[in-house]
C-alpha positions in Angstrom: 105.8 115.5 83.8 102.9 116.5 85.9 101.0 113.8 87.7 97.3 113.4 88.6 98.2 114.3 92.2 100.2 117.4 91.1 97.3 118.7 89.1 94.9 118.3 92.0 97.0 119.8 94.9 94.9 122.9 95.3 91.5 121.1 95.7 89.6 121.5 99.0 89.0 118.5 101.3 85.4 118.4 100.3 86.3 118.3 96.6 88.9 115.6 97.1 86.5 113.4 99.0 83.7 113.9 96.5 86.0 112.8 93.8 87.3 109.8 95.8 83.8 108.7 96.4 83.1 109.1 92.7 85.9 106.6 92.0 89.1 108.6 91.9 90.6 106.7 94.8 94.1 107.7 93.8 93.3 111.1 95.1 93.3 109.7 98.6 97.1 110.3 98.4 96.4 114.0 98.7 94.8 113.4 102.1 97.8 111.4 103.2 100.2 113.9 102.0 98.3 116.8 103.8 97.8 115.1 107.1 100.8 112.7 107.6 103.0 115.4 109.2 100.2 116.3 111.7 99.5 112.6 112.5 103.3 112.0 113.0 103.6 115.0 115.4 100.6 113.8 117.4 101.9 110.2 117.7 105.4 111.5 118.7 103.9 113.9 121.2 102.4 110.9 123.0 105.9 109.5 123.3 105.4 106.7 120.8 108.5 105.5 118.9 108.9 106.1 115.2 107.7 102.7 114.2 104.7 102.7 116.5 103.8 106.1 115.3 103.9 105.0 111.6 101.6 102.0 112.5 99.1 104.4 114.2 99.2 106.8 111.3 98.5 103.9 108.8 95.6 102.7 111.0 94.1 106.2 111.2 94.4 106.7 107.5 92.8 103.3 106.8 89.9 104.1 109.1 89.6 107.5 107.3 89.5 105.9 103.9 86.8 103.4 105.1 84.6 106.1 106.6 84.8 108.7 103.8 81.2 108.2 102.7 80.1 109.3 106.3 82.2 112.4 106.3 79.9 115.4 107.1 82.5 118.1 106.4 82.3 119.6 109.8 84.3 119.3 113.0 82.6 118.2 116.1 83.5 119.6 119.6 83.7 117.1 122.4 83.1 118.4 125.9 
């Protein structure tokens, strides 16, 4: 049985965000699935233990969800 998430795996980040903001909040799971491995590697590279890394990941994803409406679709370089 194909789920809503499975049907939408190929969407771009911009498409996912637009649909989340239109009310399909369940699609935030796609962002979580895509970025969890990267967030975990970053946390562990800073020598956080497994539990602390998971806490940081959860906080980062929560802040991401709260700020989706302000997402501009571009990366900013910091000098």
